[in-house]
N, C-alpha and C positions, 0 to 999 in steps of 0.2 A: 465560692460562697461568701456571704457577708457575715460570717460567724465571728467568734472571738478573735481568731487570728486574721481572717480575711479582711475584717474592718480595719485592723491596724496596718496591714500590708497596703491596702488601697489608699489609706491616708498618707502613708509614707511615700509610695510611688508617685502619687499625684502632687507631691511637693515640687517635683521637677516640671516646670511649665512646658517643656519640650516633648513630653509624652502624654498620650491619652490613655485613660484607664476606664474600663467598663467593669463594674461590680455587679454580679448576678446573685440574687438571693431567692431561694425557693419559697420562703415564707414572706410575711408582710412586715410592716414596721411595728415597733413597740407601741404600747398604749398606756393609758393611765392605770390600768389594773396591774400590768407587769412592773410598773414603777414601785409598787408597794412592797417593801421588803418582807412583810409577814405572810404574803400569799405565795411565797416561793414554792412550797410543797404542792399547792393547789394548781400550779401551772402544768404539772405533769399530766400526760394523757389528754391534753387539750390541743387545739390547732397550732399552738406555738411549739409543740413537742413532736418529734418524729415518732414518739411512742414505741421505741424499740423495747423488746423483752428478751431475756435470755431463753435458751432452750430449757426444758424441764430438768431440774437437777436431782441427782440421786442421793447426794450427801449434803445438801444444803437447801435453803429456802423452805424449810418444813412448814413454816407458818404462813406461806404465801399461796395464793390460788394457783393450782396447777404446778406448784413448786417452781414458778418462773419469777424472776426478779426484773423490775423495771430498769431500763437503761436510758434515762432521759437525755435527749440531745436536742438542742434548740433548732427549731424551724422558724426563724424570725431574724430580722436584721439585728445583729448583735450576738446571734447564736446562743450557745449555752451560757454565756454571761448574762442572759436574760432569765435563765432558769435556775442558776446555781444559788448558793446560800451566801454569796458575796464575801466570803472569808478571804482576806488578803494574806496568803502564806506563800512565801517564795520556796523554791526548791532547796534541798539541803546542800550546804557548802561542799561536803565531801562528794556528792554526786557530780557536781560541775567539775571539780578537780579530777575526778576519776574519768570523766569524758575526755579531758585533755590528755590524761595519762594513756588512754587507749587510742589516741591519735587525732582527736578533734581539737586541733590547735586553735587557740583563741577563745575556748569555751571554759576556761578555768573560772573559779569564783571571782577572782580579782578582775578578770576581763569582762565578765557579764554584769558585775555590780554597777558600773557607770550607766548601763542601759536601763537597769531597774530605776536608778535615780532619775534618769532623763525622762522616763515616762510618767513619773509619779508627782502628784500634787497632794502632799500629805498635810492634813489639817491639824495635826497634833504637834505644837511647837517643841515640847521637850524631846520628842522622838527625832524631829528634824535636826535639832542641835547635836544629836549623837553622831551625825555624819553618815548614818546608814539609811537615811530617808532624805527626801528633797521636796521642794515646792516648784511650781511653774510648769509641770508636765501636764499631759492631757487627762490622765487617769486619777480621779479623786479617791483618796484613801483617808478614812477617818475612824476615830474611836467612837463606838456607840455611846450616846449620852446616858443610857440606862443599862445596868446589868442586874440580873435577878439575884436574889440572895443565894440561890443554889450555885450560881457561877462564882460568887465570892467564896462560897464554902469549898469549891474545888481548888481555888488558889490557896486557901489556908491549909487544905489537906496536902497539897503538893509541898508547901513549905514545911509541914510537919514531918514529911519523909525525906526531906533534903533537896527538893527541887526548887530552884529560885524563881521568883516572879520577875521575869525579864522580857525584853522585846525579842520574840522568836524570829524576827526578821533582821536581827542585829548580828553581832560577831559570833554569838553562840546560840544554839537552838535547843539545848537541853533544859527546858524549864516550862513554866506555865504563865499564861497572861490572858486578860480579856482581849480577844483578838480584834484587830482592826478589820474593816470591811470596805468594799468599793461602794461607798455610800456618799451621796452629795446632797446636802441640805435635807436629810431625812429620806431621800429616795434612792432607788437603785441607780448606780452609775455603770451601765453596761459599756462594752467597747463601742457600741453604736453611738451612745451619747458622748463618750469620751473622745473618740477618734474620728467619727464621721460627721457629727453635728458641726464641728468647727470648719469642715471642708465644703459645706454645701454651696458656697459661692464660687468654688473653683470650676471654671469652664471646661477644664480637661478631665473632670471626673463625672461619669454618668453612673447612677445607682438605679438598678432595675429590680423591683421586688416582684414576688409571685412568678419568678422565672426559674423553672426547674430544668437545669441542663442535664441531659441523659448521656451525652457523649463528650 
């Protein structure tokens, strides 16, 4: 599928001109509505969402109809990166190091960090200068130009109880920040926009939408 990871894989594989890549996506392309960050919640239960729901819960979901929770998953080129809330938050350093400790060689934090940097085009110069972010990658990451007073109050509350205002994608993650998002010039930057749009001229990559493979 042409979802969050499929779009990246198709882009990467088709960098080799000696191979041919066919990318199938059950849904269609993005549109001007899905580009608008504020409509993220309204995209659920629409044609760009598989509209999954959990089974009725006995000990949870008391305020939901039938005690069933929505489980949104993108049915669109770009997948769930078209439905999510665009927050750019990497996994915890200890998780990656634990993967390697359990046998996944090459998956430690120090080994995966260069690939985060390679994929990223961060638009916040002070963060780039820290060495934990980079420019020139396909995926645009930026700091929202506006934060509500409530968001700022959360930062102040965190400081009051001893949590620093730091870059949570930096060397330490125990703190608070106004989070960055996958936003480019005020619009959503999905993996379709980031990784597939630049490849449209490649003759060895075919992208077919509304193609639901069942086997």
